[in-house]
C-alpha positions as CSV (number, residue, x, y, z in Angstrom):
1,M,-17.3,1.5,11.1
2,A,-14.2,-0.3,9.6
3,T,-10.8,0.7,10.9
4,E,-7.5,0.0,9.2
5,I,-4.6,-0.2,11.6
6,E,-1.1,-0.9,10.1
7,R,2.7,-0.3,10.5
8,K,4.9,0.2,7.6
9,F,8.7,-0.6,6.9
10,L,11.3,0.0,4.3
11,V,12.6,-3.6,3.2
12,R,16.3,-4.4,3.0
13,G,17.7,-7.3,1.1
14,E,16.2,-10.2,-0.6
15,L,15.6,-12.5,2.3
16,W,11.9,-11.9,2.6
17,R,11.5,-13.5,-1.0
18,R,12.3,-17.2,0.6
19,D,9.2,-17.3,2.4
20,A,6.9,-15.1,0.1
21,A,3.9,-16.4,-1.7
22,P,3.6,-15.9,-5.4
23,G,3.0,-12.2,-6.1
24,V,-0.2,-10.4,-7.3
25,R,-0.1,-7.6,-9.7
26,Y,-1.8,-4.4,-8.4
27,R,-2.8,-1.4,-10.3
28,Q,-4.4,1.4,-8.4
29,G,-5.5,5.0,-8.8
30,Y,-7.1,7.8,-6.8
31,L,-10.3,9.7,-7.5
32,S,-9.5,12.0,-4.7
33,I,-6.3,12.6,-2.8
34,D,-7.8,15.0,-0.3
35,P,-5.9,14.2,3.1
36,A,-9.4,14.0,4.8
37,R,-10.7,11.5,2.5
38,A,-8.9,9.6,-0.2
39,V,-10.9,7.5,-2.7
40,R,-9.1,4.7,-4.3
41,V,-9.7,2.3,-7.2
42,R,-7.6,-1.0,-7.3
43,L,-7.3,-3.9,-9.7
44,A,-5.6,-6.8,-7.5
45,G,-5.2,-9.5,-9.8
46,A,-8.5,-10.4,-11.4
47,D,-10.5,-8.6,-8.5
48,A,-11.3,-5.0,-8.2
49,F,-12.2,-2.8,-5.2
50,L,-13.2,0.9,-4.4
51,T,-11.9,1.9,-1.1
52,I,-12.6,5.2,0.8
53,K,-10.1,6.1,3.4
54,G,-10.4,8.9,6.4
55,P,-7.5,10.8,7.6
56,P,-4.9,8.9,9.5
57,A,-4.8,9.0,13.4
58,G,-1.3,7.6,14.2
59,I,-1.3,4.2,12.6
60,A,-5.0,3.9,12.2
61,R,-7.6,5.3,9.8
62,T,-11.2,4.5,9.0
63,E,-11.5,2.4,5.8
64,F,-14.3,1.2,3.7
65,E,-13.7,-1.2,0.9
66,Y,-16.2,-2.5,-1.8
67,P,-16.0,-5.0,-4.7
68,V,-16.6,-3.5,-8.0
69,P,-16.6,-5.1,-11.5
70,P,-13.1,-5.2,-13.2
71,A,-14.2,-3.7,-16.1
72,D,-15.6,-0.6,-14.0
73,A,-12.3,-0.2,-12.4
74,E,-10.4,-0.3,-15.5
75,F,-12.4,2.5,-16.9
76,M,-11.9,4.5,-13.8
77,L,-8.1,3.7,-13.7
78,E,-7.8,4.6,-17.4
79,R,-10.1,7.8,-17.5
80,L,-11.0,9.0,-14.1
81,C,-7.9,8.6,-11.7
82,I,-5.2,11.1,-11.1
83,S,-2.0,10.1,-13.0
84,P,0.4,8.4,-12.3
85,L,-1.2,5.2,-11.4
86,I,0.4,3.1,-8.5
87,E,1.7,0.0,-10.1
88,K,3.4,-2.7,-7.8
89,W,3.4,-6.4,-7.1
90,R,2.3,-7.4,-3.7
91,F,3.8,-10.4,-1.8
92,R,2.4,-12.1,1.3
93,V,4.9,-13.2,3.8
94,P,4.4,-15.0,7.1
95,F,6.4,-13.9,9.9
96,G,5.8,-14.1,13.7
97,G,2.4,-15.2,13.5
98,R,1.2,-12.6,11.2
99,I,1.1,-12.0,7.5
100,W,3.2,-9.1,6.3
101,E,2.7,-7.6,2.7
102,V,5.5,-6.6,0.8
103,D,5.1,-4.3,-2.3
104,E,7.5,-4.1,-4.9
105,F,6.7,-1.0,-6.8
106,E,7.0,-0.3,-10.6
107,G,6.4,2.6,-12.9
108,E,7.0,6.1,-11.3
109,N,7.7,4.3,-8.0
110,E,10.2,1.8,-9.3
111,G,13.0,1.0,-6.6
112,L,10.8,1.3,-3.7
113,L,10.0,-1.6,-1.6
114,L,7.8,-1.5,1.3
115,A,6.4,-4.0,4.0
116,E,3.2,-3.6,5.9
117,V,1.4,-5.6,8.6
118,E,-2.1,-5.0,9.7
119,L,-2.9,-5.2,13.4
120,P,-6.0,-5.7,15.4
121,A,-5.2,-2.6,17.7
122,P,-2.6,0.2,17.8
123,D,-0.7,-1.1,20.6
124,A,-0.6,-4.8,19.5
125,R,2.6,-6.5,19.6
126,V,4.5,-7.4,16.6
127,A,7.6,-9.1,15.8
128,V,9.5,-7.3,13.2
129,P,11.3,-9.5,10.6
130,P,15.0,-9.1,10.2
131,W,14.5,-7.9,6.5
132,A,12.5,-5.0,7.7
133,G,14.3,-1.9,7.8
134,R,13.2,1.7,9.1
135,E,9.8,2.0,10.3
136,V,8.0,4.7,8.0
137,S,4.4,4.4,9.5
138,D,4.5,8.1,10.3
139,D,6.1,9.2,7.2
140,P,3.5,10.4,4.7
141,R,6.0,10.3,1.8
142,Y,5.5,6.5,1.8
143,F,1.7,6.6,1.8
144,N,0.3,5.3,-1.5
145,V,-2.0,8.2,-1.9
146,N,1.1,10.6,-1.5
147,L,3.1,8.6,-4.3
148,V,0.9,9.8,-6.8
149,S,1.7,13.6,-6.4
150,H,5.2,12.8,-5.3
151,P,6.6,9.6,-6.9
152,Y,9.5,7.9,-5.4
153,H,11.9,8.4,-8.6
154,A,11.3,12.3,-8.2
155,W,12.6,12.4,-4.5
156,A,15.7,14.3,-4.3
157,R,17.2,11.8,-1.6
158,P,15.2,8.6,-1.2
159,G,15.1,6.9,2.2
């Protein structure tokens, strides 16, 4: 069984850009946003994936990801997924011996900037970069699946 373990932080400032690799454009949508089983379709540059995620248990959750033909993903995004789609640029930033992923959101979630780091175990030590702000790993507002039904631009008081 596949498990995703990640911590998520708000990003402050622009210092992270100094070490970032070129970004990749992501478009993703959800076929199911049920908290017990989210099903996501994602275009990441020229690659496409179907991902099934189980409910979170702290910072861990089951995750199964499968490549799909990009044309199939495009069809699902345009005709089957719940609106709005999640649109963002993802940048990979090395820090502290790990690769951090910084997501710069567009569209309905423009203005949101999140960093996440995947870990081998929930209790794994991680050096937090100086550009990482408040940790939001346990705040469901920042889960991509929830940004579909409650986009960042509609929050009364972001943060």
